[in-house]
Residue, then its C-alpha position, 0 to 999 in steps of 0.5 A: m477519489a483521494v489517495s487516502d481513500y484507497l491506501v488507508p483502508l487497504l493498509e488497515e486491512a493488510e498483513i505482511a506475507h513476506h518482507i525483506p528490505g527492498r521487497i514486500r508482499l502484502r496480503f489483504n483480507y478478502s472481506i475488503l476486496a469483496m466490498l470494493p467495487k470494480l477490482n480492475d478499476l481499483g488495480n489501475e488506480i493503485l498502479r497510477i498512484a504508485d507511479q507517483v511514488k519515487a520510492f516504488n521501483d515495481i508493483r505487481l498486483n494479484l487481485h485474485a490472490g488478494s496480494v501486492t508485491i512492492q519493490y522499493d528503494t530502501d534509501l527513500l522508504p525505510p523497511d520499518f515503514w511497512e511494519e508501522a503502516v500495516g500494524e497501525k489501526n489508528i487511521e489518522h496516525l496511518r495517514q500521518t505516517a504515509q504522508r511522512f514517508l510518501p511525500d510524493l502523494k497528495f493526501 
């Protein structure tokens, strides 16, 4: 499954719970989590993908709470990226934004 198959639907259903430059907590709509089979496999896949991104320093998943906390390098990923990515509802534009700021990932 392609990276965009995971990230795009998740970002589309995310909301920012807390954000300071360098650290963000995203909360997800429970309906998308309920639709995704095998949450443990999804969590492992997200962590595998995150290991490919130089801008991510640490990721902590809490699948039971439907949230993820990401510590990131603001020199590689500007804080404005999150507002744009999470607020974007146009899937193609979201893919383009993610590709621009996350070049380590293959979409």
